[in-house]
N, C-alpha and C positions, 0 to 999 in steps of 0.2 A: 567713162560710162560706158561699155560694155554692150557698141552696137551689131547688126545683125544687118545679116542681106539672106534673102528669100526667092526661089526660082523654084515656077512648078513646069516643068515642060510639059503636061497631059493636059489635058481639060477635062472639069470635071462639073456637071451641070452647067450652073453659069458664068464659072471661072475658066477661060479659055488657055489652050494650050501656051507656053512660054511667058505666063505672066511672072512679075519680077516685082517685088517691094522692098527698095536697098534704104539702108541706116537706119533701124528701126531701133529705136532706143529703149531703156532695160525697162521704162513705162511708158504703155501705150493707150492712148484712148481711139477707135476707132468709129469711126459716125459716116453716114450718107444717106441716101434716101433711101424708101424702105425698096426690096427687091434688086439694087444693085450687085448683092451678091456676099453680105457681107459674111453671114452666117455659113455660108457654103464655103469661104476661106477660112474660118474656124473648124471647120469640119477638117479641113484637109489635114490643117496642122494639128487637132487633137487627134489625126488616123482613125476617125470615125464619125457615124451621123450618131442625131440626137437620140436616136433608138438603141444604138448601140454597134450596130452592121460594122466592121471593119471597112475601112474604104483604102481599097490597094492603089492609091495614087502616087508616085514617085515624089518627092519632094529633096532641094537640096538647100541647107542652111549652111551661113555660113559667116564667118566673122570677117570684121574690116582687112585682116590678114589674110582672108581666102582660105582661111582653114574651116574644115566641117566641123557643124557643133549637132548635139544630139541633144532634142527636146524633150524633158522629161518631164512627165506630168500624173497625175493623179491616176490612181487604176480605175476605169470606168466599170467596175464587177457588179455597182449595185446599180447602174443604168436600166437594164432590160426589166427589172425586179419593178421598180416604180413606172415605168412608163408604162408596163404591165397594170399596173393597178391603177392609172388613170384610166383608162381604155376600161377597163373593168368596171368603174366607178360609173364614169359614159355611159356605157351600152347597158348599166341596170338603173335605166328610167326610172322604173316605178320607186324604189326606193332613194333618189335621189335628196339630199338633205335641200329641203324648201326655207326653211326658216334660218338663219344661219346665227344671225345677229340674237335671237333667243336664247341658243344654246350659247353662244360665246358670253352672253352677261352672265348665264347662268352660271357656269363654271368658273367666270372672273370672279363671282359673287362670293359664293362658297372661298375659292382659295383666298382669296380678299380678307375673310371673315376669319379664316384658320391663322391667315399673318396675325392680323391684330392681336386674335388668341393667346397667340405663341411672345407674341410682344408682352401683354398686358402679363400674362403667368410670371415673367421676368422682373414683375414688378413685387418686392419684397413686403410693401405694406399691404398687400393682399388677406386679408382673413381666410381660415380656412374655408369656409362656406363657401367664398365669392372663386375661393380657390376652385373647390369641389366642382361648381357650379359650368364654371369655366372647362373642366377636365371634362365632364359631361357630354358639355358643347361639343368641346374637339373630336370626342368618342364620336358621336352622330354625325356630325358631319366627314367625318374620314370614313365613315360609316358608306355614308350616303357617295361619297367621290368613289368608295369600291365599289359598290352596284350599278354604276355606269360605268363599266370596265370597258365601254367603247369611245371613252372620254381620246384617246390619243388616237384611235379611226378616226373620230371629227373633227382633228385639230389637221389628221391628213386630206380629211374631204374639205376642210376651208383652203388647206392648199389646193386641191383639186380644182374647187369653184373657180377661184381667183384665175387660175392659171388656164382653164377655159375659157375664162372671161378673155383675157388677154389672148389668145387664138383668134375668140371669134373677131377682136377690134383687128389684130392683123390681118386676118383674111377677106374683112367684110364680111360673113356672114353671120346669121344669129349661131347660137351656140345649138341649137334646133338641128341644125343641118349642117354641121361640122362631122366629117366623116374620120375613121379612124387615122387614113392615111394624111388626113391633116393635121391628127395630133403628134405622130410622127414626126412628120415632115419640122410642122410649127412648134411644137412645145419646147419649151427654155430648156438650155441642154442643161443650166446649171438647175434649175427645178428636179431634173433627174440624176441630179447627184447622191443627195442628202439631204432631202426633203422630208422624212421621219423619222422622229427622233431614237425609234432605237436602231434606224442605220450609222446615226451621228455616234451614240453611244458606243455600237461596237466596233465603230472604226477607232475612238480613240481610247478602248480595251486594248486592240491588234496593234495600235501604238504603244501601247504603256507595255505589251507585252514583249515587244522587238527590242523595247529600251532596258529592257531587265536584262533579258539572254543577251543584249550588247555587253554590258555590266560584267553578268556571270564569265564570257567569255573570257572579258581584259580582266577581270580576275585570276583565271586560272591559268592565265598564260604567263600570268603577274606581270602586265605591263603596269606600272603605275599612273605612268603619265597618261595612258588611256584612261587607264579606269579613273583617275581626277578629272580629267575635262571632261567624260560623260557623267560623272555622279555633281559633273557642278555647273553643267548646261543648264540655262533656262529653261525650265519646263513649259508645258502649252501654256498652263494657267495663269502663268505671271508672265508669261507675251501680253495672253488676252486685257489681264488688267493694266503693265506697262503701257498697251495702247491707247486704253477704255480711258483711263487717267490724261494721258499725253493730249486724246482729242478730243475733251471735254463729253466721256459717255460719263453722266453721274449718278445714274441711278441704280446702278447694280457692281457688284464686286464679284467674279467667278470664285470660287471651293477648289482644293484641290482635289480631282477626281478619286485623287488614290490617296489619303492620309493613312500617317503611319498607323491611327490607331484601326482605321480599315473599317470608319461609320459609314464607309463608300469603297466601290469598289465600280467605279466606272460611269457612275453616273452622275449627270448634270446638275448642279446645284450654283445657285447665288445668295449673295448676302444682298438684302434691297436696303434701302437710307435707313429703314426705321429697323434696322438691324434683325430684321426678319431673316427665314431660308424661306427661299421660289425656287420653283422648278426652271426649266429650261424655257415649259411653254409658256412661261409670266412674262417673257421677255416678247416683245412685237416680232412679227416676221423679219422686220428690215434689221432689229438687233440681233436677230437668233444668226439672221445670213452673215453678219459682219464678221460673229464669232466663230460662225462655220469659213471661213477666210480665212481668216487666222492661225485657224489647228490643220487647213487643210495645206497652208503652202510647209507647216513641217513636217509630211506628210513622204509616203516611199510610192512608187510604182508596183504595179503586180507582181515585177520581179527583182524588185525591193532594193532599187535604185532612190536616190535620195532627189525627190523634184530639183526642177530649176527655173519651171513654166508653170505659171498658173494662166489657162486661155478661158475667160467667159463670155459668154454671149447675153449680153443684154442684162445682166445679174442686177441692175437698178430698175428694173421692170415695175414693180410693185412699190417702190420707194419711197417714200417723201422726199422733197430738196433735200430736207436738213440730214435723212440719215445718206442721200446720193452725196454728201459733203465729204462728211466722216468717211464713207466708204473710198470716195478717190483719197481722202488723206489717207486711211490705215495702207492700203490697196498700195500708194507711193511706198508709205514708210516699209514695207515689205520687201520696195523694189531695191532699196538701198544698198549699198554695200553692209555687210556685217561688222566693221570696224566702224560705220556711221550709226549702229544701233538697229539696222534694217536683216532682212532676211537674203538677202540677194538673190532673190525670188525674180524671174522676168515674169510683167504681167503683161498681158493683153486684152482689153474688156473693147466690144461692140457696145455701143450707146446711141437710142432715137432721144433721149431726153433734153433736151436745154439746160436742165438743169446743172448734169452733168458735164457738158458741155463747157459751162460757163466755169466750174471749178478745175478744168483740166491744166494740170503743171504745165507752165509754158515750153514749147517744145514737145511735147505730148502728145498733140492732139493731129491726128491726119483724115482726110477724109479719099473714101471709094468714090470713084466716078466712073462713067460710061460718057462714049460721045454717040454719034449718031447712027456710026458702022459698030455700036456694042464695041469697041474698044474698051479695057479699061484699064483704068492705071490709079496710083495710090498718090496722095501728095501732102505735105503738112501744111495746117492750116492755123487760122485763129480763133478764140472761139465767138470774136464776132461775128465772122463770116459763118465759121459752123452754123452757127444759129439763124443765120439766115436762109443757109440750103434746106434746112430742115423742113420739110414743105408740112410736115404733117403734126405740127404743133408747137408752141412755145411754152415751154413748163409744163408740157402735159397733154395743152387741149388747146383746140384748134384755133378758138376765136379772138385769142388776142395776137396773130401774127400782125395786123394792121397798128395795133398799138404798142404791141412793142416797138415797133419801128418810128410809129411819131413820136413815143417816150422820146426813143434815142436821138431826132430827130431835132430834137424842140431846142428852141435857145432859152430855154426859161428854166431854170434852177429849181420850182416846184411845179410836180405836173399831179393836178387831181383827177382821181378816178371817180365817173360816176355811173348810176346804175340806168340811164337813160340818155336820148341824144338831147329832147327836149330841157334836160338840166343844163347843159352846157350854157344855152339863148338865157336862160333866166340867172342862172351865175355871174356870168358876164356881164349881165345888163344892172345886177344891185352892183357888182363891184364898181364898176363906171359912173350910176349916176348920185350913188350914196358919196362919188370921190374919196374911196377905198382904193382906187388904180394899184390894187394887189399883184405881184408878178406874179403868174404862174398860169400855166394851160391847163384846159381841162379837157379830158379822153373821155369817150364814151365804152362803155363794159357790158355793155348790154343788159345785165341782169345781176342780183345780189348776190348766188353763189360764182357767177365767172371772176367778179368783181372781189370775192373773199379769196378765192385760188390764186388768184394774179397779188395780187397785194401781199399773201404767206411765202410764196416761191419765188418770186423776182431776187436775183442776185442782184444788189447792189454795184456790186463791183465793173458789173460791164455801163454803170450807168456816171461812172464818173462824178460822183458826190451831188447828184443829183435828190431831190426829197420827192420820194411817193406820198402821197393819202389816197385812201380809200374811203369817200364819202357818203355812204347807205343812206337813204332816206327810213324816215322816222316812224316808220309802220314795221308790221308783224315779220315779213320777211327780212327786211335789212335789220332791226333788232337781233334777230337770229345771228342773221351772218358777224355779224357785230362782236357779238356775244361769244362767239363760238372762235373768234380770233384770239388766240393769246398774247397777252402785252404788257409793258407797264405804266399801269393807267395812275400812278402816283406824281409824275413830273409836271401831265398838261393835263388840267381839269377836262372831263368829260371826254377824253382822245385817249390813245395808246399808242406806244412805242411798239412798235409790232419786235417780239425780242427774238423769233425766230437766227438761226446762226446765219444766216446767207443774207438777210437783211441789215445787219451793220448799224441798227439802228437808225437807220436814214427812211424806213417808211413805217407810215402810221394809219390809224382805221378813227374813224370818228362816224357819228351820223349829225344828219341836221341840227338843229338847237331848235327843237317848236317850242310855243309856247307853252306854258306850265300844264293849262286845261286841253291842251291837245296832243300831251305827249303819248299815248296809244294808236294815233294814226293819222300823221302828220307827211302827204307827201310833200314836195318842192312847193306845187300848186296854193296847199292850202297854206301857206305864209303871206300870200295875199289876203286883201280884205275878203270879208265877206259878199260885199254887196258889188265887189269888182268882178267876185269868181262867178255870181248870180249874171250877171248884167253881159258878161263872156258863154255863157250857158255852161260852165264847167260845172255845177252841181248836180247828181241824181242820189236822189233820195233811197237810203236803207231801207230793206226789210225789217219790222221791229222785231223778229226773232235774232237774224242778225247783228244788228245794234245792241241789244243785249248781252247778245255772246262776248262782243269785243268790249264793250263796257262795261264787266260785272258790277253789279252793287254790294256795299259791306254789311250798308247796314240799310233800315227799314227808309230814314230819310234819303238816303243816297239814294234809294233806288225811285222816293218820289222825284226826285229832281230831275234824275235820268229821265223819269216817263214825260215829267212836262217839257223838258228841253227839246224832246222826240214830237210831240203834239205841237209846240209852239213854235219851235224850229227856231231858236233863240240865238244857237251857235252851229256851229259847223259839224257838231259830232252825230247827227243825225245823216250825214253827206257822203260820198264820197264823190271820187272826179269822174266825170264823166269820158273816160279816155278816148273816146272818138275822136273827142276835140283837143287833145293835149297837143298835136305838132301844131295844129292853126294859131292855139292860144299863145304858145311858148311865140312864135313869131310877131304877136302883135305884144307882147310885152319887150320884147326886144326893141319895141320902138317908142314904148312908151316916155314918156317926157314930166314925168310926174314923181318926183321922191318918195313923196309920204306910202306911196301904193307899195314901197319897199321894205316900209319902216321894219317888218317881220324878219328880212334877211340877216340885220346887223349882230345879233348874238353865233350866228354862223359867220358870217366875214371876220369876227373877232377871235374866233376859235382857229381859224385858219390863221392868220396874222399871226397869232401866240405860233402855230405851229412851224411859221414861217424864221418866224425870231429865232425860236427855239435852237441853242447849242449843245 
């Protein structure tokens, strides 16, 4: 491995004079709390600020033999154009996009329909009438998209909106209070590189022209060996596909931007799962970023030198944790020697993401710290320690810091996460009084959304084989959160094994198992008998309109039965829980001595038991 040492003799912003960072490996992840100076350090390495302004700060880079080393990085030519675009967009408040999701769904709908039609047109069993109809619809859709010639601009607008949100979070200002200086200082430097599709396609064309010129030079020199080497070298799109295949990128395969038949001239296209051709914009923002990383690593700087270093400031800021893992894997691969299939590129990234930290290869993770005298130093750290250091959130959100610690420190091998603190008392008492005695720990996640985010994002490797179970309430929010989690629902009936890569088949999701007649709305309190709830003042009657909206009748007979139940209050459907009494009620139930009161908890405990025993 090639190690580097960095010495910065002069101060720059938060980086003091005489700052050193020694024994830097070929692949490095640098973390630390907000404001400690990570971005300023990377700016010095790149010799420029985020807005493209050159930094004239001396820097001495040496290897372990004390030989000076030049860091050659991609050209920053497009930065000023794009940062200016972000500022112009931000200042045009009257025309800022107000409903991005509607636009996105419209464009996706058109593109998905076009992809589907193209797939159908390859079906030889289509008759001529069907084929004419599909071709007519395809022309109409294509004309619609052409008439929306702002589509690419809108894609940039979407990126702009996401970046403004990111800046807002970083500096704790509302978007409306952000200044131009804030944007110039805090915009993600990588966002300013190749965030627009035209820029990226132009970059690929420039690289291809240079490749052809080098081939021609070798041919004119009649240098057979050089010509053979150039002609046989792996092309950028081939490297993309090789790494996608290796690291599980299963959705798309990149086409040659410069095929021999010349049907494309640098346009970025992919083949989808159904053999349909899709544009680069069909990939998610995370997938697009990974493609850019791979191709960027093959480029040259503005002087034409082959790059040897990628320096990326928080490239994972908008990535889902699954994409963070793929990003780390692929960048690590690019950092490996060429004889091992890598690109021999030095990679240094900064991050605030606990997901990225969790996936850091051994020996690659460092933390930048400062003491009370503002002296700064960098030292190697571990994933577990780095997660504790990151004070601004566990796996991208703040609420889970305490819960994450509880899970790590628990001596139980099964951790159940629930929506509210009162659930803990109810479940623990039911487990005890019904003599299940299941070995689990219960941790409160406050609400369904936080619970869903946590269970999908938490890397299993940090918890040494513990099972995580997300237990949602059987109500609207709980069902919505549960249904939004991707997982295998065939292995265990009424539960999901979460299939996100970082979960490693150790995370599960389920809802409370409600009595059949209560499956539309059954908070944990409704597992107790109705009279027990009434005696403890836990029932609040709904208004009739609310009741009708929740329990929609599909027949006249069903409507009559629902109306009768509401009028006579024969069951629990006409009621909801009295939230103000939940806490006191849970403490009373924790002291309950009658097992019959807990009968309806049995199906939920049985399902938890299946998960615990699942191999």
